[in-house]
Backbone as numpy.savetxt, mean C-alpha at the origin, in Angstrom:
# Nx Ny Nz CAx CAy CAz Cx Cy Cz
59.60 -35.46 -4.41 59.55 -36.53 -3.28 58.62 -36.61 -2.37
58.01 -37.75 -2.64 56.62 -37.38 -1.53 57.04 -37.79 0.40
56.60 -36.97 0.75 56.55 -37.40 1.96 55.47 -38.02 2.81
56.04 -39.18 3.86 54.93 -40.23 4.27 53.58 -39.39 5.16
52.55 -39.66 5.14 51.39 -39.21 5.57 51.47 -39.90 6.68
51.62 -39.11 7.96 51.10 -39.72 9.49 49.37 -40.21 9.39
49.75 -41.44 10.25 48.31 -42.04 10.58 47.58 -41.35 11.36
48.55 -40.53 12.13 47.31 -39.79 13.34 46.45 -38.38 12.06
47.30 -38.15 11.41 46.65 -36.86 10.85 45.65 -37.55 10.12
45.80 -38.51 9.91 44.72 -39.31 8.78 43.34 -39.44 9.26
43.54 -39.71 10.67 42.60 -40.04 11.57 41.67 -38.83 11.87
42.74 -37.70 12.10 41.93 -36.45 12.49 40.99 -36.00 11.73
41.31 -36.59 10.16 40.89 -35.74 9.16 39.56 -36.29 9.00
39.58 -38.04 9.17 38.24 -38.43 9.04 37.52 -38.10 9.90
37.52 -38.30 11.31 36.95 -37.92 12.39 36.44 -36.66 11.82
36.92 -35.44 11.54 36.13 -34.21 11.34 35.28 -34.31 10.26
35.32 -34.98 8.89 34.77 -35.47 7.81 33.48 -35.81 8.19
33.82 -36.66 9.33 32.42 -37.29 9.86 31.61 -36.50 10.55
32.03 -35.38 11.24 31.43 -34.66 11.86 30.41 -33.84 11.25
30.88 -33.76 10.13 29.98 -32.76 9.05 29.36 -33.76 7.99
29.31 -34.80 8.21 28.12 -35.95 7.28 27.09 -36.54 7.91
26.82 -37.75 7.74 25.94 -38.34 8.10 25.78 -38.49 9.83
26.82 -38.57 10.71 26.67 -38.04 11.63 26.75 -36.98 12.27
26.44 -36.09 11.50 26.06 -34.89 12.62 24.59 -34.74 12.51
24.10 -35.39 11.17 22.44 -35.21 11.06 21.83 -36.09 12.60
22.81 -37.31 12.78 22.36 -38.09 14.05 22.46 -37.53 15.15
23.74 -36.60 15.38 23.88 -35.58 16.35 22.52 -34.52 16.83
22.71 -34.34 15.73 21.38 -33.33 15.56 20.01 -33.83 16.59
19.67 -34.80 15.79 18.47 -35.69 17.25 18.79 -35.93 18.17
20.06 -36.38 18.12 20.63 -36.62 19.95 20.79 -35.47 20.47
20.77 -34.26 20.06 21.04 -33.42 20.93 19.49 -32.67 21.43
18.71 -32.94 20.06 17.49 -32.35 20.59 16.33 -33.32 21.87
16.82 -34.74 21.40 16.16 -35.59 22.39 16.64 -35.39 23.65
17.88 -35.05 23.99 18.41 -34.67 25.42 18.06 -33.20 25.98
18.06 -32.36 25.30 17.90 -31.05 25.94 16.79 -30.54 25.47
15.69 -31.44 24.44 14.54 -30.40 24.04 13.17 -31.16 24.37
13.36 -32.56 24.32 12.04 -33.78 24.62 11.54 -33.80 25.62
12.35 -33.68 26.84 11.70 -33.16 28.27 10.65 -32.02 28.43
10.70 -31.14 27.46 9.56 -30.23 27.52 8.64 -30.11 26.09
9.14 -30.61 25.13 8.70 -30.42 23.57 8.42 -31.96 22.77
7.75 -32.52 23.58 7.40 -33.93 23.17 5.99 -34.14 22.99
5.54 -35.23 22.66 4.29 -35.04 22.25 2.80 -35.13 23.55
3.49 -35.66 24.73 3.01 -35.75 25.71 3.10 -33.81 26.11
3.73 -33.56 26.44 4.21 -31.66 27.17 3.49 -30.51 25.85
4.30 -30.70 24.56 4.11 -29.89 23.86 3.72 -28.31 24.39
4.95 -27.89 25.14 5.29 -26.57 26.03 5.02 -25.93 24.69
4.20 -24.89 24.58 4.57 -23.65 23.73 3.95 -24.13 22.51
2.99 -25.60 22.73 2.61 -25.64 21.29 2.91 -26.70 20.18
4.57 -26.89 20.70 5.58 -27.35 19.96 6.11 -28.79 20.62
5.83 -29.59 19.56 6.30 -31.00 19.88 7.70 -31.72 18.92
9.03 -32.12 19.20 9.99 -32.18 18.42 9.80 -33.72 18.52
8.81 -34.59 19.10 9.34 -36.08 19.18 8.85 -36.54 18.04
7.62 -36.08 17.31 7.14 -36.43 16.09 7.25 -35.55 14.76
8.32 -34.69 15.05 8.63 -33.92 13.66 9.82 -34.72 12.82
9.82 -34.61 11.71 10.24 -35.67 11.07 11.81 -35.50 10.75
12.98 -35.79 11.12 13.99 -35.33 10.70 14.31 -34.71 8.88
13.30 -34.98 8.23 13.44 -34.52 6.79 12.71 -33.15 6.53
13.43 -32.20 5.61 12.39 -30.82 6.38 11.62 -31.03 5.01
9.87 -30.64 5.44 9.17 -30.72 4.33 8.54 -29.33 4.63
7.34 -29.55 3.44 6.53 -28.21 3.27 5.77 -27.72 4.55
5.50 -28.98 5.08 4.74 -28.69 6.38 5.47 -28.96 7.72
6.24 -28.92 7.77 7.28 -28.81 8.96 8.36 -27.95 8.84
8.56 -27.02 7.49 9.80 -26.19 7.25 9.71 -25.39 8.45
8.11 -24.57 8.47 8.24 -23.31 9.37 8.42 -23.70 11.07
8.18 -24.84 11.46 8.40 -25.47 13.07 10.01 -25.57 12.96
10.79 -26.31 11.85 12.15 -26.18 12.26 12.85 -24.74 11.76
12.05 -23.61 11.29 12.98 -22.49 11.48 12.72 -21.91 12.81
11.45 -21.94 13.53 11.06 -21.93 14.62 12.18 -22.36 15.59
12.57 -23.28 15.49 13.61 -24.08 16.24 14.96 -23.67 16.17
15.33 -23.51 15.19 16.69 -22.97 14.61 16.94 -21.20 15.16
15.57 -20.50 15.12 15.70 -19.53 15.68 16.06 -19.15 17.26
15.11 -19.77 17.92 15.19 -20.58 19.29 16.63 -20.61 19.51
17.30 -21.71 19.05 18.66 -22.26 19.57 19.80 -21.19 19.22
19.20 -20.31 17.81 20.55 -19.29 17.48 20.53 -18.05 18.33
19.36 -17.92 18.83 19.47 -16.80 19.79 19.78 -16.85 21.53
19.80 -18.41 21.63 20.28 -18.67 23.19 18.70 -18.81 24.11
17.86 -18.83 23.28 16.36 -19.02 24.00 16.27 -20.24 24.85
16.71 -21.31 23.92 16.71 -22.55 24.20 18.06 -23.24 24.33
18.20 -24.35 25.65 17.35 -24.83 26.46 17.06 -23.14 27.02
15.83 -23.03 27.82 15.75 -22.20 28.67 16.66 -21.83 29.71
16.57 -20.97 30.71 17.26 -20.86 31.78 18.00 -21.49 32.79
16.71 -22.40 33.46 16.86 -23.12 34.09 17.26 -24.45 33.81
17.52 -24.37 32.84 18.32 -25.94 32.04 19.85 -25.61 31.85
20.72 -27.20 31.65 21.86 -27.08 31.33 21.97 -26.37 29.81
22.52 -25.20 29.74 22.91 -24.60 28.65 23.59 -25.97 27.41
23.54 -25.30 26.22 24.22 -26.14 25.14 25.88 -25.68 25.35
26.69 -26.53 24.87 28.12 -26.26 24.54 28.16 -25.05 23.62
28.94 -24.18 23.43 29.02 -23.46 22.32 29.17 -24.11 21.18
30.29 -25.06 21.25 30.39 -25.99 19.63 28.83 -26.76 19.38
28.59 -27.47 20.51 27.44 -28.19 20.18 26.34 -26.80 19.56
26.24 -25.77 19.93 24.84 -24.96 19.32 25.70 -24.52 17.99
26.92 -24.20 17.79 27.26 -23.89 16.46 27.12 -25.25 15.38
26.93 -26.49 15.89 27.05 -27.60 15.13 25.02 -28.04 14.87
24.57 -27.45 15.82 23.16 -27.79 15.67 22.52 -26.47 14.54
22.80 -25.57 14.90 22.30 -24.08 14.01 23.18 -24.49 12.55
24.47 -25.08 12.25 24.92 -24.94 10.67 24.01 -26.25 10.40
23.81 -27.09 10.94 23.00 -28.23 10.48 21.74 -27.98 10.07
21.18 -27.24 10.92 19.69 -26.76 10.66 19.83 -26.00 9.42
20.49 -25.07 9.36 20.57 -23.82 8.05 20.76 -24.71 7.29
21.90 -25.64 6.93 21.95 -26.20 5.62 20.53 -27.36 5.15
20.15 -27.74 6.41 18.77 -28.64 5.99 17.56 -28.00 5.17
17.37 -26.57 6.05 16.27 -25.77 5.18 17.04 -25.07 4.02
18.31 -24.65 3.90 18.19 -24.11 2.74 18.31 -25.08 1.81
18.78 -26.39 1.69 18.58 -27.34 0.62 16.93 -27.57 0.42
16.42 -27.26 1.70 14.70 -27.91 0.96 14.34 -26.29 0.52
14.62 -24.83 1.19 14.34 -23.90 0.06 14.75 -23.92 -1.48
16.11 -24.27 -1.82 16.58 -24.60 -3.02 15.69 -25.37 -3.87
15.34 -26.52 -3.24 15.06 -27.61 -4.12 13.24 -27.24 -4.22
12.70 -26.35 -3.69 10.94 -26.32 -3.37 10.97 -24.58 -3.78
11.49 -23.68 -4.66 11.65 -22.24 -4.75 10.26 -21.97 -4.46
9.51 -20.90 -3.78 8.41 -20.41 -3.77 7.75 -19.20 -4.76
6.80 -19.19 -4.98 6.31 -18.65 -6.32 6.52 -17.10 -5.81
6.61 -16.25 -6.71 6.74 -14.60 -6.27 5.55 -14.39 -5.72
5.95 -13.48 -4.66 4.51 -13.03 -3.80 3.85 -12.13 -4.53
2.45 -12.09 -4.49 1.44 -11.20 -5.27 1.96 -9.93 -4.48
1.81 -8.79 -4.86 1.82 -7.31 -4.49 0.55 -6.99 -4.38
-0.24 -6.71 -3.15 -1.03 -5.99 -2.92 -1.11 -4.73 -3.40
-1.40 -4.34 -4.87 -1.47 -2.76 -5.38 -2.58 -1.80 -5.05
-2.07 -0.85 -4.85 -3.07 0.30 -5.09 -2.91 1.35 -5.69
-3.87 2.25 -5.93 -4.16 2.77 -7.22 -3.47 3.91 -7.08
-2.80 4.29 -8.49 -1.99 5.74 -8.39 -2.95 6.70 -8.50
-2.21 7.96 -8.33 -3.28 9.45 -8.65 -4.46 9.31 -9.77
-3.67 9.30 -10.96 -4.58 8.69 -12.24 -5.63 8.02 -11.82
-5.21 6.78 -11.70 -6.32 5.82 -11.85 -7.21 5.82 -10.49
-6.85 6.52 -9.29 -7.96 7.12 -8.18 -9.01 8.20 -8.88
-8.27 9.02 -9.87 -9.15 10.09 -9.83 -10.22 9.30 -11.15
-9.75 8.92 -11.75 -10.84 8.37 -12.82 -11.63 7.27 -12.40
-11.36 6.45 -11.37 -12.42 5.71 -10.74 -13.46 6.56 -10.11
-13.04 7.52 -9.51 -13.96 8.43 -8.82 -15.07 9.06 -10.18
-14.10 9.42 -11.01 -15.07 9.92 -12.08 -16.02 9.13 -12.59
-15.17 7.91 -12.85 -16.68 6.65 -13.58 -17.76 6.23 -12.52
-17.17 5.91 -11.39 -18.04 5.29 -10.29 -19.37 6.84 -9.76
-18.85 7.90 -9.63 -19.17 8.72 -9.02 -19.89 10.26 -9.91
-19.24 9.85 -11.37 -19.82 10.59 -12.36 -19.43 12.30 -11.74
-18.34 12.50 -11.08 -17.70 13.60 -11.02 -16.94 14.27 -12.07
-16.91 15.72 -12.46 -15.91 16.72 -13.18 -14.60 16.45 -12.41
-13.88 15.66 -12.79 -12.52 15.58 -11.86 -11.47 16.87 -12.41
-11.93 17.24 -13.63 -11.40 17.88 -14.08 -11.09 19.31 -13.39
-12.39 19.68 -12.74 -12.68 20.86 -12.04 -12.56 20.60 -10.54
-12.60 19.55 -10.14 -12.40 19.01 -8.93 -11.47 17.60 -8.75
-10.16 17.93 -7.99 -9.14 16.76 -8.31 -9.30 16.06 -7.27
-9.80 15.01 -6.40 -9.50 14.79 -5.45 -8.23 14.33 -4.57
-7.55 14.10 -5.55 -5.84 13.41 -5.27 -5.35 14.75 -5.19
-5.38 15.54 -4.82 -4.61 17.04 -5.07 -3.79 17.18 -3.88
-3.90 16.83 -2.46 -3.26 16.38 -1.35 -2.21 15.19 -0.99
-2.66 14.37 -2.36 -2.05 13.05 -2.08 -0.49 13.29 -2.60
0.31 12.28 -1.68 1.63 12.89 -2.00 2.00 12.10 -3.86
3.08 12.37 -4.68 3.51 12.08 -5.82 3.39 10.44 -5.44
3.18 10.01 -6.75 3.70 8.36 -6.94 5.13 8.36 -7.64
5.76 7.24 -6.72 6.97 7.17 -7.34 7.07 6.24 -8.63
7.73 6.69 -9.31 7.73 5.96 -10.91 9.35 5.50 -11.22
8.95 4.31 -11.93 10.35 3.18 -12.31 9.93 3.61 -14.11
11.32 4.05 -14.61 11.11 4.05 -15.76 10.20 5.02 -16.74
9.58 6.11 -15.84 9.05 6.73 -16.26 7.01 6.39 -16.06
6.65 5.11 -15.38 5.74 4.98 -15.39 5.26 4.94 -13.91
4.00 4.55 -13.31 3.76 5.31 -11.88 2.61 3.90 -11.80
3.25 2.64 -12.30 2.43 1.63 -12.15 2.81 0.35 -11.31
4.06 0.68 -10.76 4.76 -0.19 -10.08 4.51 -0.56 -8.73
3.40 -1.97 -8.31 3.04 -1.74 -7.45 4.16 -2.02 -6.22
5.40 -2.60 -6.52 6.26 -2.61 -5.30 6.67 -1.03 -4.91
6.42 0.12 -5.73 7.08 1.08 -5.54 5.62 2.16 -5.02
4.90 1.77 -5.32 3.42 2.48 -5.20 2.68 2.27 -3.46
3.56 2.60 -2.55 3.85 2.50 -1.10 2.42 3.31 -0.47
2.30 2.44 0.26 1.11 3.18 1.03 1.56 3.57 2.86
1.15 5.13 2.99 1.60 5.68 4.33 0.82 6.05 4.84
0.91 6.16 6.19 -0.57 6.80 7.09 -1.10 7.99 6.78
0.00 9.03 6.07 -0.57 10.42 5.56 -1.43 10.12 4.28
-1.09 8.88 3.52 -1.89 9.05 2.54 -3.21 8.58 2.92
-3.07 7.47 3.82 -4.45 6.80 4.65 -5.50 8.08 4.92
-4.87 9.16 5.62 -5.93 10.23 5.89 -6.02 11.20 5.03
-5.49 10.80 3.85 -6.00 12.09 2.53 -6.92 10.99 1.81
-6.99 9.78 2.10 -7.91 9.05 1.39 -9.36 9.30 2.28
-9.61 9.29 3.67 -10.59 9.56 4.11 -11.01 10.87 3.89
-10.17 12.04 3.75 -10.66 13.25 3.46 -11.58 13.20 2.03
-10.52 12.65 1.53 -10.99 12.93 -0.28 -12.00 12.12 -0.79
-12.31 10.67 0.35 -13.69 10.13 0.00 -15.06 11.32 0.52
-14.30 11.53 1.93 -16.00 12.64 2.24 -16.11 13.61 1.25
-15.07 14.22 0.66 -15.51 15.25 -0.14 -16.45 14.96 -1.62
-15.78 13.61 -1.59 -16.19 13.04 -2.99 -17.58 12.19 -2.91
-18.18 12.66 -1.50 -19.32 11.60 -1.25 -20.13 13.16 -1.21
-19.75 14.42 -0.62 -20.13 15.77 -0.15 -20.84 16.39 -1.64
-19.95 15.83 -3.09 -20.25 16.25 -4.11 -21.19 15.09 -4.82
-21.16 14.09 -4.93 -21.87 13.59 -5.46 -23.09 13.28 -4.86
-23.63 12.97 -4.11 -24.83 12.77 -3.22 -25.23 13.63 -2.63
-26.53 14.36 -2.81 -27.42 15.25 -2.10 -28.43 14.38 -0.77
-28.35 14.96 0.38 -29.05 14.45 1.10 -30.33 15.47 1.15
-30.66 16.74 0.70 -31.72 17.42 0.69 -32.60 17.00 -0.53
-34.03 17.56 0.08 -34.89 16.99 -0.74 -34.21 17.40 -2.32
-34.94 16.24 -3.34 -34.70 17.00 -4.76 -35.25 18.28 -5.16
-34.41 19.33 -6.12 -35.10 20.46 -6.14 -36.40 20.15 -7.36
-37.08 20.94 -7.29 -38.34 20.81 -8.54 -37.74 21.40 -9.65
-38.22 20.37 -10.58 -37.63 20.76 -12.43 -38.53 21.95 -12.33
-37.79 23.13 -13.22 -38.38 23.93 -13.52 -38.01 24.23 -15.12
-38.79 25.25 -15.94 -38.35 25.28 -17.24 -38.91 26.77 -17.48
-37.73 27.62 -18.37 -38.18 29.17 -18.39 -37.88 29.05 -19.71
-39.00 30.37 -20.23 -38.75 30.71 -21.58 -37.96 32.23 -21.27
-36.79 32.67 -21.86 -36.67 34.04 -21.73 -36.65 34.63 -23.29
-36.78 35.92 -23.34 -36.93 36.35 -24.53 -36.37 37.87 -24.32
-35.40 38.18 -25.39 -34.59 39.69 -25.76 -35.53 40.62 -25.16
-34.66 42.02 -24.75 -33.46 41.99 -24.68 -33.14 41.12 -22.76
-32.47 40.51 -22.78 -31.63 39.93 -21.47 -31.14 41.06 -20.38
-30.30 41.99 -20.68 -29.81 42.84 -20.13 -30.39 44.48 -19.77
-31.60 44.26 -19.47 -32.42 45.48 -19.81 -31.79 46.58 -18.62
-31.19 45.88 -17.68 -30.34 46.50 -16.51 -29.16 47.27 -16.96
-28.18 46.54 -17.89 -26.98 47.27 -18.34 -27.07 48.01 -19.82
-28.33 47.90 -20.42 -28.56 48.49 -21.46 -27.48 48.09 -22.52
-27.04 46.88 -22.73 -25.97 46.04 -23.90 -24.94 47.13 -23.66
-24.50 47.46 -22.42 -23.02 48.12 -22.38 -21.82 46.92 -22.79
-20.90 47.52 -23.44 -19.81 46.47 -23.73 -19.07 46.43 -22.66
-18.32 45.11 -22.36 -17.61 44.61 -21.36 -18.34 44.40 -20.24
-19.61 44.22 -20.63 -21.07 43.74 -19.57 -21.15 44.83 -18.57
-21.40 44.04 -17.11 -22.02 45.10 -15.60 -21.04 45.70 -15.19
-19.53 45.18 -15.07 -18.69 45.74 -14.62 -18.73 47.36 -14.95
-18.53 47.36 -16.05 -18.09 48.79 -16.75 -19.73 49.68 -16.72
-20.82 49.11 -16.49 -21.86 49.81 -16.12 -22.01 50.34 -15.03
-21.78 49.32 -13.94 -21.87 49.86 -12.65 -20.76 50.97 -12.37
-19.55 50.92 -12.73 -18.39 51.75 -12.95 -19.01 53.05 -13.36
-19.44 53.29 -14.45 -19.53 54.34 -15.44 -21.07 55.32 -15.10
-21.87 54.05 -15.12 -23.27 54.63 -14.26 -23.71 55.00 -13.23
-23.80 53.77 -12.65 -24.17 53.64 -10.92 -23.49 54.39 -10.22
-21.77 54.45 -10.73 -20.90 54.62 -9.97 -20.72 54.16 -8.59
-20.58 52.88 -8.65 -20.37 52.09 -7.71 -19.98 50.65 -7.93
-19.43 50.17 -6.92 -18.70 48.66 -6.99 -19.72 47.61 -7.75
-19.66 46.50 -8.53 -20.56 45.55 -8.81 -20.53 44.85 -7.28
-22.22 45.01 -6.95 -22.53 43.77 -5.78 -22.19 42.56 -6.30
-21.76 41.67 -7.26 -21.65 40.48 -7.43 -20.07 40.42 -8.54
-19.88 39.53 -8.43 -18.47 39.19 -9.46 -19.00 38.72 -10.66
-18.87 39.06 -12.29 -19.12 38.60 -13.33 -17.83 38.21 -13.80
-18.13 36.98 -14.43 -17.54 36.37 -15.64 -17.59 36.99 -16.86
-16.37 37.02 -16.99 -16.19 37.73 -18.57 -15.33 36.95 -19.55
-15.34 36.95 -20.72 -14.22 35.84 -21.41 -14.58 36.64 -23.06
-13.38 37.05 -23.47 -13.31 37.63 -24.99 -13.03 36.75 -25.71
-13.88 36.51 -26.79 -13.78 35.54 -27.83 -13.01 35.99 -28.83
-11.61 35.71 -29.18 -10.90 35.96 -30.09 -10.73 37.50 -30.58
-10.47 38.22 -29.70 -10.52 39.38 -29.33 -11.42 40.82 -30.01
-12.59 39.71 -30.10 -13.78 40.58 -30.45 -14.13 41.38 -29.21
-15.05 42.69 -29.94 -15.85 43.61 -28.79 -16.55 42.79 -27.82
-17.22 42.17 -28.67 -18.44 41.42 -27.61 -17.78 40.14 -26.85
-18.43 39.61 -25.67 -17.80 38.76 -24.74 -18.80 37.69 -24.74
-18.28 36.32 -24.12 -18.83 35.71 -24.13 -19.83 35.04 -22.76
-19.70 36.28 -22.24 -20.58 36.36 -20.88 -21.85 37.32 -20.98
-23.31 37.16 -20.85 -24.20 38.02 -20.92 -24.80 37.96 -19.85
-25.75 38.91 -19.11 -26.16 39.07 -18.24 -27.82 38.43 -18.05
-28.41 37.90 -17.34 -29.87 37.84 -17.36 -30.49 38.39 -16.27
-31.43 39.27 -16.57 -32.12 40.03 -15.57 -33.16 39.22 -14.72
-33.50 38.35 -15.61 -34.73 37.04 -14.70 -34.11 36.61 -13.73
-32.33 36.32 -13.76 -32.11 35.51 -12.46 -31.02 36.71 -11.89
-31.34 37.89 -11.35 -30.84 38.74 -10.26 -30.11 38.31 -9.69
-30.90 37.09 -9.14 -31.09 36.48 -7.35 -30.31 35.33 -7.42
-29.92 34.95 -8.45 -29.18 33.55 -8.64 -30.01 32.81 -9.40
-29.54 31.23 -9.18 -30.23 30.32 -9.40 -30.94 29.73 -8.45
-32.25 29.22 -8.40 -32.95 28.60 -7.10 -31.89 27.28 -6.45
-31.15 26.88 -7.57 -30.38 25.81 -6.74 -29.24 25.44 -7.40
-28.04 25.02 -6.97 -26.79 24.64 -7.60 -27.08 23.54 -8.43
-26.25 23.93 -9.61 -26.52 22.29 -10.66 -26.12 22.69 -11.81
-26.21 21.68 -12.70 -25.85 21.84 -13.86 -27.71 22.32 -14.69
-27.54 23.05 -15.42 -28.89 23.65 -16.32 -28.39 23.22 -17.86
-29.42 23.17 -18.35 -29.54 23.03 -20.01 -30.28 24.25 -20.62
-29.23 25.18 -21.37 -29.63 26.34 -21.66 -30.11 26.05 -23.76
């Protein structure tokens, strides 16, 4: 059995539906004209904003301005304190209408994915320093104080995860100073020299096995005046280091030498 519908109920439903349809759009412009255009028209443009010539349709050109209007209305910053405020129901209606319009515009005009400004990870930084400044990064690691890179599925190359912190920036500056100090010599270029050495090279140690450390201990009964580097090759009695009497006082300049 169907019950008759009250005409009064139909009237209420019709009014409610109209309030969320085209009438709501017209009410939005009416509310803005009544409460906003006194200050934000083409002549006044208070705060650099004019709503008078701002079209009702959300476009790429005015979307940011409409978003600004929505923010100010929603936060109750507008109308200002010296003007009559919007009624709560009117404010909610304006906010809902603007949100719907901006959402429809965003769905119809999806933005391309933002390009991530990606920094170098530690491995890439080391390789770049090696290639640019010709430094031996196997012996000198400019990234040793850098924080570990965040990894995604085992890879440290995801730009969104390669964050930059104030600590990392400070380490960048310190690493740059160290790299320049090692790569660039500001003093005069050393003179190129050539030496022809003839055996015996170890006239002081007289061929002692295990090098100078044993000679100073067993013969001179004193500690070596400098550190000797010694490497035993495949457990053979002879070592990979041999002293040169001609350079007892060291090399004339720090650098790489061809033997």
